[in-house]
Every structure is written in structure tokens, then in C-alpha cells.
LUMVEXLO-83839 format. One record per atom (N, C-alpha, C): x, y, z; residue in one letter. Coordinates in steps of 0.2 Angstrom, whole numbers, plus 5000, padded with zeros to 4 digits. Example, Ala and Ser with C-alpha at 12.3 -4.5 7.8 and 13.67 -1.06 7.14 Angstrom:
506649725039a
506249785039a
506649845039a
506449895035s
506849955036s
506450005039s
//
This chain:
552257495616m
552957485618m
553357455612m
552957405609f
553257375603f
553357415597f
552857465596a
552857515591a
553457565592a
553557585598d
554057625600d
554757595599d
554857535601a
555457495600a
555657485592a
555157475588r
555157465581r
555357535578r
555057585580q
555257655577q
555957665579q
556157655585f
556857665587f
557357635583f
557257565582v
557757525578v
557757555571v
557157565568e
557157585561e
557457655560e
557357695565t
557657765564t
558357765565t
558557725570m
559257725571m
559657695565m
559457635563l
559757605557l
559757655551l
559157695550l
559157735545l
559657785545l
559857815551a
560357865552a
561057835551a
561157775553v
561757745552v
561857735544v
561357705541a
561457685534a
561457745530a
561157805532a
561257865528a
561857905528a
562157895535l
562757935536l
563457905535l
563457835537l
564057805537l
564457795531l
564057785525p
564357785519p
564657855517p
564357905519i
564557975517i
565157995521i
565157985528v
565657995532v
566257955530v
566157895529n
566657845526n
567357855530n
567457835536p
568057845539p
568657805537p
568457745533i
569057705530i
569357745525i
568957785521a
569357825516a
569757885518a
569557905524g
569857965527g
570457945532g
570557875533a
571057855538a
571757875535a
571957865529s
572557885527s
572757955527s
572257995526v
572258075526v
572358095534v
571958055538f
572058065545f
572758055547f
573057995545l
573757985547l
574258035544l
574158055538r
574558105535r
574558165539r
573958185542k
573958255545k
574158245553k
574258185555t
574458175562t
575158135562t
575558145557a
576158115556a
576658135562a
576558195565d
577058215570d
576858195577d
576358155577l
576058125584l
576258055585l
576358045592d
576457975593d
575857935594d
575857865595h
575257825595h
574757855600h
574857865606e
574457895611e
574057955609e
574458005607e
574258065604e
573758055598e
573958015594r
573458005588r
572857975591r
572857925596r
572257895598r
571757945601r
572157995605r
571758045608r
571458095603r
571758105598t
571558145592t
570958115589t
571058045588a
570458015585a
569858015589a
569958015596l
569358015600l
569058085600l
569458135600r
569158205599r
568758215592r
569058185587i
568758195581i
568058155581i
568058095584a
567358065585a
566858105589a
567158135594r
566658175599r
566458235595r
566958275592y
566758335588y
566258315582y
566358255579g
565958235573g
565258215576g
565158185582f
564558165584f
564158235586f
564558285589g
564258345591g
563958385585g
564358385580l
564158425574l
563558385570l
563558325570l
563058285567l
562358295571l
562458285577l
561858295582l
561558365581l
561958415582a
561758485581a
561458495574a
561658465569s
561358475562s
560758445562s
560658385565a
559958345565a
559458385569a
559658415575l
559258445580l
559058515577l
559558555576v
559358625575v
559658655568v
559958605564g
560258635558g
559758665553g
559158635552a
558658665548a
558458735550a
558358745557y
558158805559y
558758865559y
559358845559v
559858885559v
559958915552v
559858865547l
559958885540l
559358935538l
558758915541d
558158955539d
558259025542d
558559035548f
558659095552f
559159145548f
559659115545f
560159155541f
559959155534f
559359125532g
559159125525g
559559085520g
559859035523l
560358995519l
559958935516l
560158905511s
559858845508s
560458785508s
560258725508i
560658675508i
561158675502i
560858695496p
561358695490p
561958745491p
561758805495v
562258855496v
562858825501v
562558785506v
563058755511v
563458705507v
563158665502q
563558615498q
564058645494q
563958705491v
564458735487v
565058765491v
564858795496a
565358825501a
565758765504a
565458715506g
565858665510g
566158625504g
565958615498g
566258575493g
566958605491g
566958675491l
567558715489l
568058705495l
567858695501v
568358685506v
568658615506v
568158565504v
568458495504v
568958495498v
568758525492s
569158525486s
569858555488s
569858615491v
570558645493v
570958595497v
570658565502l
570958515506l
571258455502l
570858435498g
571058375494g
571658395489g
571558455486w
572158475482w
572758495486w
572758515492t
573358525496t
573658465497t
573258415499l
573558345501l
573858315495l
573558325489l
573758295483l
574458325480l
574558395481s
575058425479s
575658425484s
575558405490q
576158405495q
576658355492q
577258355496e
577858315494e
577658245497e
578058195495a
577958125497a
577858115505a
577558065506f
577458045513f
578058045518f
578158085522v
578758095526v
578558095534v
578258045536a
578058045543a
578658045548a
579158005547d
579758005551d
580058065551d
580158105545m
580558165545m
580158215549m
579458215548v
579058265551v
579058255559v
579058195561r
579058175568r
579758195571r
580258195567a
580958205570a
581058275570a
580858315565g
581058385565g
580558435568g
579958415569a
579458465571a
579458465579a
579258525581a
579158545588a
578558505591a
578558485597a
578058445600a
577358495600a
576858465597p
576258505597p
575958515604p
575658575605t
575358595612t
574658565612t
574358555618p
573658535618p
573158575614p
573258645614d
572858685610d
572858665602d
573558655600d
573658635593d
573258575592d
573358525596l
572958465595l
572258465594l
571958505599r
571258515599r
570958555592r
571358605591s
571258645585s
571258605578s
571858565578r
571858515572r
571358465572r
571158445578a
570658385578a
569958415575a
569858475576f
569258505573f
569258525566f
569858565564y
569958585557y
570658565556y
570758525550p
570258505546p
570058435547p
570258405552l
570158325553l
569458315554l
569058345558t
568358335559t
567958365553t
568058435552m
567758465547m
568258505543m
568258495536p
567758455532p
567958385531p
568558355533l
568758295531l
568258235533l
568058235539t
567658175542t
566958195541t
566758255544v
566058275544v
566058335539v
565858325533g
565858375528g
565158405526g
565058445521p
564458465519p
563958415517p
564158355514g
563758305512g
563358275518g
563758255523s
563558225529s
563158275533s
563358335534i
562958385537i
562258395534i
562258395527s
561558405524s
561158345525s
561458285525v
561058225527v
560758225534v
561158245539a
560958255545a
560358305546a
560458355543i
559958405543i
559258385540i
559358345535t
558758315531t
558458265536t
558858225540l
558558175544l
558158205550l
558358265552g
558058295558g
557558345556g
557458355549a
556958415547a
556258395548a
556058335547n
555358315547n
555258265552n
555258275559p
555158215563p
554458195564p
553958245564g
553258225564g
553058185570g
552358175570g
552158135576g
552058175582g
551858145588d
551658175594d
552358175598d
552258205604y
552858215608y
553258145609y
552858095611r
553258035612r
553558005606r
553258015600s
553657995594s
554258035593s
554158095594l
554758145593l
555358125598l
555158105604a
555658095609a
556058025606a
555657975604v
555957915602v
556357925596v
556157975591t
556557985585t
557258025587t
557158065592l
557758105594l
558258055597l
558058015601v
558557965605v
558757915600v
558357895595a
558657855590a
559157885585a
559057945584h
559557985580h
560257985584h
560158005590a
560758005594a
561157945594a
560757885595a
561057825595a
561357805589a
561057825583g
561357805577g
561957845575g
561957915577l
562557955577l
563157925581l
562957905587a
563457875592a
563857815588a
563457775585i
563757715581i
564257745576i
564057795572v
564457825567v
565057855570v
565057885576a
565557915579a
566057855582a
565757805584l
566157745586l
566557715580l
566257715575a
566657685569a
567157735567a
567057805567i
567657845566i
568257835571i
568057835577y
568557825582y
568957755581y
568657705580l
569057645579l
569457645573l
569157665567t
569557665561t
570157715562t
570057775564y
570657825565y
571157805570y
570957775575a
571357755581a
571857695578a
571557655573k
571957595571k
572257615564k
572257675562a
572457695555a
573257675554a
573657695559d
574357675558d
574457605557d
574157565561a
574257485561a
573957465554a
573457495551i
573157475545i
573657495539i
573957555539l
574357575534l
575057545535l
575257525541r
575957505542r
576057435538r
575457395537r
575457335534r
575557345526r
575457415524l
575557425517l
576257445515l
576657465520g
577357485519g
577357555517g
577957585516t
578057655514t
577757665507t
577857625502t
577557635496t
576857635496t
576557585499g
575857575499g
575557635503g
575857655508a
575557715512a
575557775507a
576057785503v
576057845499v
575557835493v
575457775491i
574957765486i
574257775488i
574057745494v
573457755497v
573257835499v
573857865502t
573757935503t
573557975497t
573957965492r
573858005486r
573157985483r
572957925483l
572357905480l
571757935484l
571857935491s
571357965495s
571258035494s
571858075493a
571858145492a
571458155485a
571558115480f
571258125474f
570458115475f
570358065478i
569558045479i
569258105483i
569658135488l
569358185492l
569258245488l
569758265483l
569658315478l
569058305474l
568958245471c
568358225467c
567758235471c
567758215477v
567158215482v
566958295482v
567458335484g
567358405484g
567058435478g
567258415472v
567058445466v
566358415465v
566158355467q
565458325466q
565058365470q
565258385477i
564758415481i
564658485479i
565158515476v
565058585473v
564558585467v
564658535463w
564158525457w
563458505459w
563358465465n
562758455467n
562358515469n
562758555473g
562458625475g
562358665469g
562758675465v
562658715459v
562058695455v
562058635454r
561458605450r
560758615453r
560758605460a
560158625464a
559958695463a
560458735464l
560358815463l
560058825456l
560358795451i
560158805444i
559358785443i
559258725446l
558558695445l
558058745449l
558258775455s
557858815459s
557658875455s
558158905451l
558058965447l
557658955442l
557658895438r
557258875433r
556558865435r
556458835441a
555758825444a
555458895446a
555858945448a
555559005449a
555359045443a
//
């Protein structure tokens, strides 16, 4: 029993330590606020909850069956990194090249979003690729690729992964739900600066992910 508890805690902490720095909801908070500028506080909170749920589902599915899905379609993680990195780069460039932060103008002039619009926006681009991108998906796949051990050990590992991913999802929800309060303290100028900086970092992250995938593909070709 002690060995199972130790395995559970170690596996859970490993999942949190491996994924939380990559998901990094603090860095995505300003972009989340920019993309939800037309929503009121309660709608933004519900959207944050949806993102946390969607992110948990994506990461859990990646950990459980991601490696088998890629193998079924003949895809490699470097290919996923290149494709996903391109999507992240496009999102970062779009945010970087948009006009200044105009939350009040957008809120005043835009039509009220429908529930379907909110669900769609919560998944793309706010959950994927902004929050759960190719980097975190590839890490989740790696975590679940080699569980090993007997059935009891496998069950402990799966539950521990789920618990670790739930902690990551909770961090996403709390950070995004309080994004407006955090950025309100910065003022309009500070919000613009943080949003632009976050967009630039997002662009750089996308380029880095693309390069990681390209480099891995080049190394695999050389090895062959």
C-alpha cells in the first residue's frame, strides 16, 4: 500500500512538473483576456471553466491513447510539433499585428455572442493551441507512452496522471478566471504592453516548436 501511495504521489507530481511550465496559464492570461474582450465577467468565468475542462480532456486523451493514435496514422511527434508550431506562430502573429487593446470598444459594438460561439471560441483558439498546444500534448503523450508494470501499477499510474492533469486544469481555470482582475491593476497601458509581449512570446514559442520538430526530423533522416 505504501509503495502504491508513493508511486501515485511521484507520478502525479511528475505530471504537474512536466506540464504546468509548458501550459503556463499566466503567460496566456493576457491573450485570453484579449480574445474574450467582448464578454462580461460571468461569461469570461464560464469560458475559463470550459477551457480548463477542454484542456484536461485533451491532455488526458493524449496521455491515454495519444501514442496509439499517432502510430495508427503513421505520424510522429516531430510532425505534430511542426504542424502545431505553425498554428501557434500564426496565432501569435495575428495577435501581435492587431490594433491596440480595445476591450471597451469591442464590448460596446459587438453583438452578444451565442452559446455555440462561446463553446467554439473556448476550444479554438483558447484551449488549442493557446493553452494546450503541441508542446504540452507531446509531453502528455510521452508521459503515457511507457506506463510499464502490472495491472495494479498501471491503474495507479493512470489515476495519478488524471490527478496531476486535474491540478493543471485547476491552475488554468483560476488564472484565466482572474485574468481581468490581474490586468486591471496594470491599467490600459500596462495591459497593452503585457498583451503585445505575450503575443510576441507566443510567436517565439511557435517558432521554437517548429524548429524542435524540424530538427528532430533532420536527425531522424541522418540516423536512417
